[in-house]
CHARMM internal coordinates of N, CA and C (Angstrom, degrees):
IC EDIT
DIST 1 N 1 CA 1.4772
DIST 1 CA 1 C 1.5442
ANGL 1 N 1 CA 1 C 109.84
DIST 1 C 2 N 1.2994
ANGL 1 CA 1 C 2 N 114.83
DIHE 1 N 1 CA 1 C 2 N -20.83
DIST 2 N 2 CA 1.4718
ANGL 1 C 2 N 2 CA 119.03
DIHE 1 CA 1 C 2 N 2 CA 179.88
DIST 2 CA 2 C 1.5303
ANGL 2 N 2 CA 2 C 109.68
DIHE 1 C 2 N 2 CA 2 C -63.53
DIST 2 C 3 N 1.3157
ANGL 2 CA 2 C 3 N 115.67
DIHE 2 N 2 CA 2 C 3 N -32.96
DIST 3 N 3 CA 1.4722
ANGL 2 C 3 N 3 CA 119.98
DIHE 2 CA 2 C 3 N 3 CA -178.78
DIST 3 CA 3 C 1.5336
ANGL 3 N 3 CA 3 C 110.26
DIHE 2 C 3 N 3 CA 3 C -67.58
DIST 3 C 4 N 1.3219
ANGL 3 CA 3 C 4 N 114.46
DIHE 3 N 3 CA 3 C 4 N -37.34
DIST 4 N 4 CA 1.4682
ANGL 3 C 4 N 4 CA 119.19
DIHE 3 CA 3 C 4 N 4 CA -178.21
DIST 4 CA 4 C 1.5344
ANGL 4 N 4 CA 4 C 110.16
DIHE 3 C 4 N 4 CA 4 C -70.33
DIST 4 C 5 N 1.3198
ANGL 4 CA 4 C 5 N 115.13
DIHE 4 N 4 CA 4 C 5 N -38.27
DIST 5 N 5 CA 1.4648
ANGL 4 C 5 N 5 CA 119.25
DIHE 4 CA 4 C 5 N 5 CA -178.55
DIST 5 CA 5 C 1.5355
ANGL 5 N 5 CA 5 C 109.90
DIHE 4 C 5 N 5 CA 5 C -68.10
DIST 5 C 6 N 1.3202
ANGL 5 CA 5 C 6 N 114.91
DIHE 5 N 5 CA 5 C 6 N -37.89
DIST 6 N 6 CA 1.4713
ANGL 5 C 6 N 6 CA 118.71
DIHE 5 CA 5 C 6 N 6 CA -178.87
DIST 6 CA 6 C 1.5307
ANGL 6 N 6 CA 6 C 109.96
DIHE 5 C 6 N 6 CA 6 C -66.66
DIST 6 C 7 N 1.3196
ANGL 6 CA 6 C 7 N 115.25
DIHE 6 N 6 CA 6 C 7 N -38.50
DIST 7 N 7 CA 1.4722
ANGL 6 C 7 N 7 CA 120.40
DIHE 6 CA 6 C 7 N 7 CA -178.42
DIST 7 CA 7 C 1.5353
ANGL 7 N 7 CA 7 C 109.13
DIHE 6 C 7 N 7 CA 7 C -69.07
DIST 7 C 8 N 1.3174
ANGL 7 CA 7 C 8 N 115.97
DIHE 7 N 7 CA 7 C 8 N -35.31
DIST 8 N 8 CA 1.4646
ANGL 7 C 8 N 8 CA 119.64
DIHE 7 CA 7 C 8 N 8 CA -178.43
DIST 8 CA 8 C 1.5325
ANGL 8 N 8 CA 8 C 109.98
DIHE 7 C 8 N 8 CA 8 C -69.19
DIST 8 C 9 N 1.3354
ANGL 8 CA 8 C 9 N 114.95
DIHE 8 N 8 CA 8 C 9 N -34.40
DIST 9 N 9 CA 1.4670
ANGL 8 C 9 N 9 CA 119.44
DIHE 8 CA 8 C 9 N 9 CA -178.44
DIST 9 CA 9 C 1.5324
ANGL 9 N 9 CA 9 C 110.43
DIHE 8 C 9 N 9 CA 9 C -75.48
DIST 9 C 10 N 1.3073
ANGL 9 CA 9 C 10 N 115.38
DIHE 9 N 9 CA 9 C 10 N -29.49
DIST 10 N 10 CA 1.4711
ANGL 9 C 10 N 10 CA 119.64
DIHE 9 CA 9 C 10 N 10 CA -178.47
DIST 10 CA 10 C 1.5282
ANGL 10 N 10 CA 10 C 110.65
DIHE 9 C 10 N 10 CA 10 C -78.69
DIST 10 C 11 N 1.3098
ANGL 10 CA 10 C 11 N 116.14
DIHE 10 N 10 CA 10 C 11 N -28.70
DIST 11 N 11 CA 1.4709
ANGL 10 C 11 N 11 CA 119.98
DIHE 10 CA 10 C 11 N 11 CA -178.01
DIST 11 CA 11 C 1.5377
ANGL 11 N 11 CA 11 C 111.39
DIHE 10 C 11 N 11 CA 11 C -65.29
DIST 11 C 12 N 1.3231
ANGL 11 CA 11 C 12 N 118.34
DIHE 11 N 11 CA 11 C 12 N -55.14
DIST 12 N 12 CA 1.4657
ANGL 11 C 12 N 12 CA 121.36
DIHE 11 CA 11 C 12 N 12 CA -178.95
DIST 12 CA 12 C 1.5249
ANGL 12 N 12 CA 12 C 111.26
DIHE 11 C 12 N 12 CA 12 C -68.34
DIST 12 C 13 N 1.3160
ANGL 12 CA 12 C 13 N 115.74
DIHE 12 N 12 CA 12 C 13 N -33.83
DIST 13 N 13 CA 1.4751
ANGL 12 C 13 N 13 CA 120.23
DIHE 12 CA 12 C 13 N 13 CA -178.79
DIST 13 CA 13 C 1.5329
ANGL 13 N 13 CA 13 C 110.08
DIHE 12 C 13 N 13 CA 13 C -66.72
DIST 13 C 14 N 1.3270
ANGL 13 CA 13 C 14 N 114.99
DIHE 13 N 13 CA 13 C 14 N -43.76
DIST 14 N 14 CA 1.4669
ANGL 13 C 14 N 14 CA 120.27
DIHE 13 CA 13 C 14 N 14 CA -178.94
DIST 14 CA 14 C 1.5307
ANGL 14 N 14 CA 14 C 110.31
DIHE 13 C 14 N 14 CA 14 C -67.24
DIST 14 C 15 N 1.3198
ANGL 14 CA 14 C 15 N 115.24
DIHE 14 N 14 CA 14 C 15 N -38.85
DIST 15 N 15 CA 1.4741
ANGL 14 C 15 N 15 CA 120.27
DIHE 14 CA 14 C 15 N 15 CA -178.37
DIST 15 CA 15 C 1.5293
ANGL 15 N 15 CA 15 C 110.28
DIHE 14 C 15 N 15 CA 15 C -67.13
DIST 15 C 16 N 1.3102
ANGL 15 CA 15 C 16 N 116.09
DIHE 15 N 15 CA 15 C 16 N -42.70
DIST 16 N 16 CA 1.4744
ANGL 15 C 16 N 16 CA 120.39
DIHE 15 CA 15 C 16 N 16 CA -178.66
DIST 16 CA 16 C 1.5268
ANGL 16 N 16 CA 16 C 109.91
DIHE 15 C 16 N 16 CA 16 C -64.95
DIST 16 C 17 N 1.3257
ANGL 16 CA 16 C 17 N 115.94
DIHE 16 N 16 CA 16 C 17 N -41.14
DIST 17 N 17 CA 1.4780
ANGL 16 C 17 N 17 CA 119.59
DIHE 16 CA 16 C 17 N 17 CA -179.00
DIST 17 CA 17 C 1.5337
ANGL 17 N 17 CA 17 C 109.99
DIHE 16 C 17 N 17 CA 17 C -67.84
DIST 17 C 18 N 1.3251
ANGL 17 CA 17 C 18 N 115.63
DIHE 17 N 17 CA 17 C 18 N -38.84
DIST 18 N 18 CA 1.4740
ANGL 17 C 18 N 18 CA 120.22
DIHE 17 CA 17 C 18 N 18 CA -178.35
DIST 18 CA 18 C 1.5336
ANGL 18 N 18 CA 18 C 109.44
DIHE 17 C 18 N 18 CA 18 C -66.46
DIST 18 C 19 N 1.3218
ANGL 18 CA 18 C 19 N 116.37
DIHE 18 N 18 CA 18 C 19 N -37.55
DIST 19 N 19 CA 1.4680
ANGL 18 C 19 N 19 CA 120.20
DIHE 18 CA 18 C 19 N 19 CA -178.67
DIST 19 CA 19 C 1.5301
ANGL 19 N 19 CA 19 C 110.04
DIHE 18 C 19 N 19 CA 19 C -69.53
DIST 19 C 20 N 1.3128
ANGL 19 CA 19 C 20 N 115.80
DIHE 19 N 19 CA 19 C 20 N -39.60
DIST 20 N 20 CA 1.4744
ANGL 19 C 20 N 20 CA 120.51
DIHE 19 CA 19 C 20 N 20 CA -179.22
DIST 20 CA 20 C 1.5317
ANGL 20 N 20 CA 20 C 109.97
DIHE 19 C 20 N 20 CA 20 C -71.70
DIST 20 C 21 N 1.3177
ANGL 20 CA 20 C 21 N 114.50
DIHE 20 N 20 CA 20 C 21 N -31.54
DIST 21 N 21 CA 1.4684
ANGL 20 C 21 N 21 CA 119.33
DIHE 20 CA 20 C 21 N 21 CA -177.85
DIST 21 CA 21 C 1.5319
ANGL 21 N 21 CA 21 C 110.53
DIHE 20 C 21 N 21 CA 21 C -77.36
DIST 21 C 22 N 1.3033
ANGL 21 CA 21 C 22 N 115.53
DIHE 21 N 21 CA 21 C 22 N -30.69
DIST 22 N 22 CA 1.4787
ANGL 21 C 22 N 22 CA 121.20
DIHE 21 CA 21 C 22 N 22 CA -177.06
DIST 22 CA 22 C 1.5353
ANGL 22 N 22 CA 22 C 110.48
DIHE 21 C 22 N 22 CA 22 C -63.32
DIST 22 C 23 N 1.3224
ANGL 22 CA 22 C 23 N 117.77
DIHE 22 N 22 CA 22 C 23 N -53.91
DIST 23 N 23 CA 1.4653
ANGL 22 C 23 N 23 CA 120.71
DIHE 22 CA 22 C 23 N 23 CA -178.60
DIST 23 CA 23 C 1.5240
ANGL 23 N 23 CA 23 C 111.26
DIHE 22 C 23 N 23 CA 23 C -69.33
DIST 23 C 24 N 1.3290
ANGL 23 CA 23 C 24 N 116.29
DIHE 23 N 23 CA 23 C 24 N -33.58
DIST 24 N 24 CA 1.4731
ANGL 23 C 24 N 24 CA 120.28
DIHE 23 CA 23 C 24 N 24 CA -178.87
DIST 24 CA 24 C 1.5357
ANGL 24 N 24 CA 24 C 109.54
DIHE 23 C 24 N 24 CA 24 C -66.05
DIST 24 C 25 N 1.3171
ANGL 24 CA 24 C 25 N 115.45
DIHE 24 N 24 CA 24 C 25 N -40.78
DIST 25 N 25 CA 1.4760
ANGL 24 C 25 N 25 CA 119.98
DIHE 24 CA 24 C 25 N 25 CA -178.35
DIST 25 CA 25 C 1.5372
ANGL 25 N 25 CA 25 C 109.63
DIHE 24 C 25 N 25 CA 25 C -72.49
DIST 25 C 26 N 1.3083
ANGL 25 CA 25 C 26 N 116.10
DIHE 25 N 25 CA 25 C 26 N -38.11
DIST 26 N 26 CA 1.4668
ANGL 25 C 26 N 26 CA 120.47
DIHE 25 CA 25 C 26 N 26 CA -178.22
DIST 26 CA 26 C 1.5394
ANGL 26 N 26 CA 26 C 109.21
DIHE 25 C 26 N 26 CA 26 C -67.96
DIST 26 C 27 N 1.3053
ANGL 26 CA 26 C 27 N 115.89
DIHE 26 N 26 CA 26 C 27 N -40.10
DIST 27 N 27 CA 1.4692
ANGL 26 C 27 N 27 CA 120.49
DIHE 26 CA 26 C 27 N 27 CA -178.83
DIST 27 CA 27 C 1.5352
ANGL 27 N 27 CA 27 C 109.42
DIHE 26 C 27 N 27 CA 27 C -68.56
DIST 27 C 28 N 1.3132
ANGL 27 CA 27 C 28 N 116.27
DIHE 27 N 27 CA 27 C 28 N -35.12
DIST 28 N 28 CA 1.4716
ANGL 27 C 28 N 28 CA 120.06
DIHE 27 CA 27 C 28 N 28 CA -179.26
DIST 28 CA 28 C 1.5332
ANGL 28 N 28 CA 28 C 109.83
DIHE 27 C 28 N 28 CA 28 C -72.03
DIST 28 C 29 N 1.3162
ANGL 28 CA 28 C 29 N 115.75
DIHE 28 N 28 CA 28 C 29 N -33.17
DIST 29 N 29 CA 1.4745
ANGL 28 C 29 N 29 CA 120.48
DIHE 28 CA 28 C 29 N 29 CA -178.29
DIST 29 CA 29 C 1.5375
ANGL 29 N 29 CA 29 C 109.26
DIHE 28 C 29 N 29 CA 29 C -82.04
DIST 29 C 30 N 1.3215
ANGL 29 CA 29 C 30 N 116.40
DIHE 29 N 29 CA 29 C 30 N -20.57
DIST 30 N 30 CA 1.4665
ANGL 29 C 30 N 30 CA 120.65
DIHE 29 CA 29 C 30 N 30 CA -178.14
DIST 30 CA 30 C 1.5317
ANGL 30 N 30 CA 30 C 110.89
DIHE 29 C 30 N 30 CA 30 C -65.02
DIST 30 C 31 N 1.3051
ANGL 30 CA 30 C 31 N 117.36
DIHE 30 N 30 CA 30 C 31 N -54.25
DIST 31 N 31 CA 1.4655
ANGL 30 C 31 N 31 CA 123.57
DIHE 30 CA 30 C 31 N 31 CA -177.97
DIST 31 CA 31 C 1.5037
ANGL 31 N 31 CA 31 C 112.46
DIHE 30 C 31 N 31 CA 31 C -83.68
END
COOR INIT
IC SEED 1 N 1 CA 1 C
IC BUILD
Protein backbone atom coordinates (compact mmCIF):
# COMPACT_ATOMS: atom_id res chain seq x y z
CA UNK A 1 0.00 0.00 0.00
CA UNK A 2 3.03 2.22 0.46
CA UNK A 3 3.49 2.21 -3.31
CA UNK A 4 -0.04 3.47 -3.86
CA UNK A 5 0.35 6.25 -1.32
CA UNK A 6 3.60 7.39 -2.88
CA UNK A 7 2.01 7.48 -6.33
CA UNK A 8 -0.94 9.47 -4.99
CA UNK A 9 1.40 12.03 -3.45
CA UNK A 10 3.41 12.35 -6.64
CA UNK A 11 0.34 12.87 -8.80
CA UNK A 12 -0.98 16.05 -7.13
CA UNK A 13 2.54 17.32 -6.47
CA UNK A 14 3.55 16.96 -10.11
CA UNK A 15 0.32 18.56 -11.31
CA UNK A 16 0.66 21.55 -8.99
CA UNK A 17 4.27 22.13 -10.04
CA UNK A 18 3.38 21.81 -13.73
CA UNK A 19 0.56 24.34 -13.35
CA UNK A 20 2.80 26.82 -11.54
CA UNK A 21 5.55 26.29 -14.07
CA UNK A 22 3.23 26.76 -17.04
CA UNK A 23 2.16 30.34 -16.24
CA UNK A 24 5.63 31.25 -14.96
CA UNK A 25 7.25 30.15 -18.22
CA UNK A 26 4.58 31.81 -20.35
CA UNK A 27 4.91 35.08 -18.45
CA UNK A 28 8.70 34.97 -18.80
CA UNK A 29 8.43 34.31 -22.54
CA UNK A 30 5.78 37.03 -22.91
CA UNK A 31 8.03 40.01 -22.09
